C-alpha positions as CSV (number, residue, x, y, z in Angstrom):
1,M,112.9,77.5,109.1
2,T,111.7,80.2,111.5
3,E,108.3,80.6,113.1
4,E,107.5,83.6,110.9
5,R,108.8,82.2,107.6
6,G,107.7,78.6,107.9
7,D,109.2,75.9,105.7
8,L,111.2,76.7,102.6
9,L,109.3,75.6,99.5
10,P,112.1,75.3,96.8
11,E,109.7,74.8,93.9
12,L,108.3,78.3,94.6
13,V,111.6,80.2,94.6
14,V,111.7,82.9,92.0
15,G,114.3,82.1,89.3
16,R,116.5,84.5,87.3
17,E,117.3,84.9,83.6
18,T,119.7,87.2,81.8
19,H,118.5,89.8,79.2
20,R,120.2,92.4,77.1
21,W,120.0,96.0,78.0
22,D,119.9,98.3,75.0
23,R,118.6,101.6,76.4
24,E,120.8,104.7,76.2
25,P,122.2,105.7,79.6
26,D,120.6,108.7,81.5
27,H,123.2,111.4,80.8
28,S,121.8,113.5,83.6
29,A,123.1,110.8,86.0
30,S,126.6,110.6,87.4
31,R,129.3,108.7,85.5
32,R,129.2,105.9,88.1
33,Q,125.4,105.6,87.8
34,Q,125.7,105.5,84.0
35,L,128.4,102.7,84.1
36,S,126.2,100.7,86.5
37,A,123.3,100.8,84.0
38,R,125.2,99.0,81.2
39,G,125.4,95.5,80.0
40,P,123.1,92.5,80.6
41,Y,120.7,92.4,83.6
42,E,118.8,89.7,85.4
43,A,115.0,89.5,85.5
44,S,112.8,87.3,87.6
45,V,111.2,84.1,86.5
46,P,108.1,83.5,88.6
47,A,107.4,79.9,89.7
48,A,104.4,78.2,88.3
49,I,101.8,77.9,91.1
50,A,98.7,76.5,89.4
51,E,99.4,73.0,90.7
52,A,102.0,73.7,93.4
53,D,102.0,71.7,96.6
54,L,101.6,74.4,99.3
55,R,102.5,73.2,102.7
56,I,101.3,75.5,105.4
57,S,101.5,74.8,109.1
58,S,98.3,73.5,110.7
59,S,98.4,76.3,113.3
60,L,98.5,79.0,110.6
61,Q,95.8,77.3,108.6
62,A,93.6,77.3,111.7
63,E,94.3,81.1,112.2
64,A,93.4,81.7,108.5
65,E,90.2,79.8,108.9
66,D,89.3,81.8,112.0
67,A,89.9,85.0,110.1
68,V,87.6,83.9,107.3
69,R,84.9,83.1,109.8
70,E,85.2,86.6,111.3
71,I,85.1,88.2,107.9
72,T,81.9,86.3,107.1
73,R,80.4,87.3,110.4
74,F,81.3,91.0,109.8
75,D,79.6,90.8,106.4
76,A,76.5,89.3,108.0
77,E,76.5,92.0,110.7
78,G,76.3,94.7,108.0
79,V,73.1,93.0,106.6
80,A,71.7,92.8,110.1
81,I,72.3,96.5,110.7
82,A,70.5,97.3,107.4
83,D,67.6,95.1,108.3
84,R,67.1,96.8,111.7
85,R,67.3,100.3,110.2
86,A,64.9,99.4,107.4
87,A,62.4,98.1,110.0
88,R,62.8,101.2,112.1
89,E,62.7,103.7,109.2
90,G,60.2,101.8,107.0
91,G,62.6,101.6,104.1
92,A,64.1,98.8,102.1
93,A,67.0,96.8,103.6
94,A,69.0,96.9,100.4
95,A,68.8,100.7,100.3
96,E,69.9,100.9,104.0
97,L,72.9,98.6,103.3
98,A,74.2,100.5,100.3
99,P,75.7,103.5,102.3
100,L,77.6,101.1,104.7
101,A,78.9,99.1,101.8
102,S,79.9,102.3,100.1
103,V,81.8,103.8,103.0
104,L,83.8,100.6,103.6
105,L,84.6,100.4,99.9
106,R,86.0,104.0,100.0
107,T,88.0,103.4,103.2
108,E,89.6,100.3,101.7
109,S,90.4,102.1,98.4
110,A,92.0,105.0,100.4
111,S,94.1,102.6,102.4
112,S,95.2,100.6,99.3
113,S,96.2,103.8,97.6
114,E,98.1,105.0,100.7
115,I,100.2,101.9,100.7
116,E,101.5,103.2,97.3
117,G,102.0,106.7,98.8
118,V,98.8,108.2,97.3
119,T,97.1,109.9,100.3
120,A,93.8,111.8,100.5
121,G,91.7,112.8,103.5
122,A,88.1,112.0,104.0
123,R,86.9,115.5,103.1
124,A,88.9,115.6,99.9
125,L,87.5,112.1,98.8
126,A,84.0,113.2,99.6
127,L,84.4,116.3,97.5
128,A,85.9,114.4,94.6
129,A,82.9,112.0,94.6
130,I,80.6,115.0,93.6
131,D,83.2,116.4,91.2
132,A,84.0,119.3,93.5
133,K,87.5,120.8,93.1
134,T,90.1,118.5,94.7
135,G,93.7,117.5,94.2
136,P,95.0,114.7,91.9
137,N,95.4,112.2,94.8
138,A,91.7,112.4,95.7
139,Q,90.9,111.7,92.0
140,L,93.3,108.7,92.0
141,V,91.6,107.2,95.1
142,T,88.2,107.8,93.5
143,A,89.4,105.9,90.5
144,N,90.6,103.1,92.8
145,V,87.0,102.9,94.2
146,T,85.8,102.3,90.6
147,A,88.5,99.7,90.0
148,M,87.5,97.8,93.1
149,Q,83.8,97.9,92.1
150,R,84.7,96.6,88.6
151,A,86.7,93.7,90.0
152,V,84.1,92.7,92.5
153,A,81.3,93.0,89.9
154,L,83.2,90.5,87.7
155,A,84.1,88.1,90.6
156,D,81.8,85.3,89.4
157,D,84.3,84.5,86.7
158,I,87.7,85.9,87.6
159,D,90.0,85.9,84.5
160,V,92.7,88.0,82.9
161,D,90.0,90.3,81.5
162,T,88.8,91.0,85.0
163,I,92.3,92.2,85.9
164,L,92.5,94.3,82.8
165,A,89.1,95.9,83.5
166,A,90.2,96.8,87.0
167,H,93.4,98.4,85.7
168,A,91.5,100.3,83.0
169,A,89.2,101.8,85.6
170,L,92.0,102.6,88.0
171,L,94.2,104.5,85.5
172,D,91.7,105.7,83.0
173,R,93.0,108.8,81.1
174,H,96.6,108.2,82.4
175,V,98.1,107.3,79.0
176,Y,101.6,106.7,80.4
177,A,100.2,103.7,82.3
178,A,98.6,102.0,79.3
179,P,95.3,101.5,81.1
180,G,93.8,98.1,80.6
181,R,96.9,96.7,78.7
182,L,99.7,94.5,79.9
183,R,103.1,96.0,79.9
184,D,105.3,95.7,76.8
185,Q,108.6,96.6,78.5
186,Q,110.8,95.8,81.4
187,V,109.9,97.4,84.7
188,W,111.8,97.4,88.0
189,L,111.3,98.4,91.7
190,G,113.6,100.7,93.6
191,S,113.2,104.4,94.2
192,N,116.8,105.3,93.3
193,A,117.3,102.7,90.5
194,L,117.9,104.1,87.1
195,S,117.9,100.7,85.5
196,P,117.2,97.1,86.5
197,H,120.9,96.6,87.2
198,T,120.6,98.3,90.6
199,A,116.9,97.7,91.3
200,S,115.6,96.0,94.6
201,F,113.4,93.8,92.5
202,V,113.1,93.1,88.8
203,P,109.8,91.5,87.7
204,P,109.7,89.1,84.8
205,H,110.5,90.1,81.3
206,H,107.3,91.4,79.6
207,T,107.2,88.4,77.3
208,R,106.6,86.1,80.3
209,V,103.7,88.1,81.6
210,P,100.7,86.5,79.7
211,A,101.7,82.9,80.5
212,A,102.4,83.9,84.2
213,L,98.9,85.4,84.5
214,D,97.2,82.4,82.9
215,D,99.0,80.3,85.6
216,L,97.8,82.7,88.3
217,I,94.2,82.5,87.1
218,A,94.4,78.7,87.2
219,F,95.6,78.9,90.8
220,V,92.8,81.4,91.7
221,H,90.2,78.8,90.6
222,R,91.6,76.0,92.7
223,A,89.2,74.6,95.3
224,D,91.6,72.7,97.6
225,L,93.1,75.5,99.6
226,P,91.9,77.5,102.6
227,V,90.5,80.8,101.2
228,L,92.7,83.3,102.9
229,V,95.8,81.2,102.2
230,Q,94.9,81.1,98.6
231,V,94.1,84.9,98.5
232,A,97.4,85.8,100.1
233,I,99.5,83.7,97.8
234,A,97.6,84.8,94.7
235,H,98.2,88.4,95.7
236,A,101.9,87.8,96.3
237,Q,102.2,86.1,92.9
238,F,100.4,88.9,91.2
239,E,102.8,91.4,92.7
240,T,105.7,89.3,91.6
241,I,104.4,89.2,88.0
242,H,103.9,92.9,88.1
243,P,101.9,92.9,84.8
244,F,101.4,96.6,84.3
245,D,103.5,99.7,83.9
246,D,101.9,101.3,86.9
247,G,99.1,100.5,89.4
248,N,100.2,96.9,90.2
249,G,99.8,97.2,94.0
250,R,96.3,98.7,93.8
251,V,95.1,96.3,91.2
252,G,96.6,93.4,93.1
253,R,94.6,94.3,96.2
254,T,91.4,94.5,94.1
255,L,92.1,90.9,93.2
256,V,91.9,90.1,97.0
257,H,88.3,91.4,97.2
258,A,87.3,89.7,94.0
259,M,88.5,86.4,95.4
260,L,86.8,86.9,98.7
261,R,83.5,87.6,96.9
262,H,84.0,84.7,94.4
263,S,84.5,82.3,97.3
264,G,81.4,83.5,99.1
265,V,83.3,84.7,102.1
266,T,81.9,88.2,101.5
267,R,78.5,88.9,99.9
268,T,77.7,92.5,100.5
269,L,80.6,94.4,102.1
270,I,84.3,95.2,101.3
271,I,86.5,94.3,104.2
272,P,89.2,97.0,104.7
273,V,92.1,94.5,104.5
274,S,94.4,97.1,103.0
275,A,93.9,99.2,106.1
276,G,95.2,96.2,108.1
277,L,98.2,96.0,105.8
278,L,98.8,99.7,105.9
279,T,99.5,99.5,109.7
280,D,102.9,98.1,109.0
281,T,103.9,98.4,105.3
282,S,107.5,97.4,106.0
283,A,106.3,94.0,107.2
284,Y,104.0,93.7,104.2
285,F,106.8,94.4,101.7
286,H,109.1,92.1,103.6
287,A,106.5,89.4,103.3
288,L,106.4,89.8,99.5
289,T,110.2,89.4,99.5
290,D,110.0,86.2,101.6
291,Y,107.4,84.8,99.2
292,R,109.8,85.3,96.2
293,E,112.5,83.4,98.2
294,G,110.1,80.4,98.7
295,Y,108.7,81.2,102.1
296,V,104.9,81.6,101.8
297,E,103.8,81.6,105.4
298,T,105.0,85.2,106.0
299,I,102.5,86.7,103.5
300,V,99.7,84.4,104.7
301,R,100.4,85.6,108.3
302,Q,100.3,89.2,107.1
303,F,96.9,88.7,105.6
304,V,95.6,86.9,108.7
305,N,96.8,89.7,111.0
306,A,95.6,92.4,108.6
307,S,92.2,90.8,108.5
308,F,91.8,90.8,112.2
309,R,93.0,94.4,112.5
310,A,90.7,95.5,109.7
311,L,87.7,93.8,111.3
312,D,88.3,95.5,114.6
313,N,88.8,98.9,113.1
314,G,85.9,98.4,110.7
315,R,83.5,97.5,113.5
316,R,84.5,100.6,115.4
317,L,83.8,102.7,112.3
318,V,80.4,101.1,111.7
319,E,79.5,101.6,115.4
320,E,80.5,105.3,115.2
321,L,78.5,105.8,112.1
322,E,75.4,104.1,113.6
323,L,75.6,106.4,116.6
324,I,75.9,109.4,114.4
325,H,72.8,108.3,112.4
326,D,70.8,107.7,115.6
327,R,71.7,111.2,116.8
328,W,70.6,112.7,113.5
329,S,67.3,110.8,113.5
330,E,66.5,112.1,117.0
331,S,67.5,115.7,116.3
332,L,65.9,116.1,112.8
333,P,62.3,117.5,113.1
334,S,61.4,116.5,109.6
335,R,58.6,113.9,109.2
336,R,59.2,110.2,108.4
337,G,59.7,109.6,104.7
338,S,60.8,113.2,104.0
339,A,63.7,114.0,101.6
340,A,65.8,115.2,104.5
341,R,65.3,111.9,106.4
342,R,65.8,109.8,103.3
343,L,69.1,111.6,102.8
344,L,70.6,110.7,106.2
345,P,71.9,107.2,105.3
346,H,73.5,108.6,102.1
347,L,75.5,111.2,104.2
348,L,77.2,108.3,106.0
349,S,79.0,107.3,102.8
350,Q,78.9,110.6,101.0
351,P,79.5,113.3,103.6
352,A,79.9,116.1,101.0
353,I,76.9,117.0,99.0
354,N,75.4,119.6,96.6
355,V,71.8,120.0,95.6
356,T,72.3,118.0,92.4
357,Y,73.5,115.0,94.5
358,V,70.4,115.4,96.8
359,E,68.1,115.3,93.8
360,S,69.8,112.1,92.5
361,A,70.0,110.3,95.8
362,T,66.4,111.0,96.9
363,G,64.6,111.3,93.6
364,V,63.0,114.6,94.6
365,A,62.6,117.8,92.6
366,L,65.0,120.8,92.9
367,S,62.9,122.8,95.3
368,A,62.4,119.8,97.6
369,A,66.2,119.0,97.5
370,Q,66.9,122.6,98.5
371,R,64.4,122.4,101.3
372,A,66.0,119.2,102.6
373,V,69.4,120.7,102.7
374,E,68.1,123.7,104.6
375,Q,66.5,121.5,107.1
376,L,69.7,119.4,107.6
377,E,71.7,122.6,107.9
378,G,69.3,124.0,110.4
379,A,69.6,120.8,112.5
380,G,73.4,121.2,112.6
381,I,73.8,118.0,110.6
382,L,75.3,119.8,107.5
383,E,77.7,122.7,107.3
384,R,78.1,124.9,104.3
385,T,81.7,125.0,103.0
386,S,81.4,128.3,101.1
387,G,79.3,131.4,101.2
388,G,78.8,131.8,97.5
389,R,75.4,131.3,95.8
390,R,76.8,129.1,93.0
391,N,78.2,125.6,93.3
392,R,77.4,125.4,97.0
393,V,78.7,122.4,98.8
394,W,77.7,121.1,102.3
395,I,79.6,118.6,104.5
396,A,78.6,116.4,107.4
397,P,81.4,117.1,109.8
398,E,80.7,114.3,112.2
399,V,81.1,111.7,109.5
400,I,84.3,113.4,108.2
401,A,85.7,113.2,111.8
402,A,84.7,109.5,112.1
403,L,86.4,108.6,108.8
404,D,89.5,110.6,109.8
405,A,89.6,108.8,113.1
406,F,89.5,105.4,111.2
407,A,92.5,106.5,109.2
408,E,94.3,107.7,112.3
409,R,93.8,104.3,114.0
410,V,95.2,102.6,110.9
411,G,98.3,104.7,111.0
412,R,101.3,103.8,108.9
413,R,104.6,102.3,110.2
414,G,107.5,101.7,107.8
């Protein structure tokens, strides 16, 4: 036992079983690599956790419960901000909360994607959201937003179909990944591994995946565990099962938010937990390895620490966006209730717009939408990204800078 790893739980150690390997060797590989990719291989056999006795130190449980209280408080703070703004602007609290919820959802989706090496800046993500021309990474992160929304929307009754729906949203139109379907072949992890023989981790044989997921869902619905402990272990078990050809990490982190919503810890906002994990990805991946060796406290501690980091960084982002909104409100000469003023909260979550977006967001006619954009541009709130008359796009540079600063504070080590 070490302070970081906690007690070994032998019943949770991942087992091994041997399988035949019948695929033809990769003839573009060296002779040594071809020889290493022959013969039987070993795949993992995940432990059943539905009724497992999970012993976590009292001190770590206390930290996890502290983190949950802070997450709930952050969620409530978002509602309070929306209430204050609604009272000040004369709008509806739900409408004022939506942009904050949206921006936190997008930052979490971006961080979750970056853990997998899929990186896109705030400007590219904002452009992708209005179907402006962007690269494939921005489109993948945008799909991750949809996947997270799908999982949270189904959080009242988390089941295998919830997970399949999130995967289908994440990798829609990516045929190679069989979106929305469990894998029907062996997969393995390791960037240089040509076969499971030399992989760093070999998930279970595909025939074991359905039963393993059923066991996981039974665990998700237990009511005898501290919430964040349960979330961390469920996530690690999902990553161990690795039920899809691709997208496992991102879907596994959507499960985190579905569980937080299901338990009532969050009601309105997405907490940027992945941003906390992204700060030290080596420690996160090491914790997953520890979990498979029967040490569960490492992954729980990762989630506890990630939650506190996420809350600190999330609060800073919210405060910066509030200051930006206040400056805009003071500098914009438009009357209260005008389309230009009604657009301001939307710019916090969608800092790239076109006239079509303004029409949709505010419900005004084309001429009024154009006038609103002109007023915001005249006030220095928006900048035009191109000089052409067709397909014009404007950005809110202050918001882009705040979102980029959030990403820079997260950083990535390992």
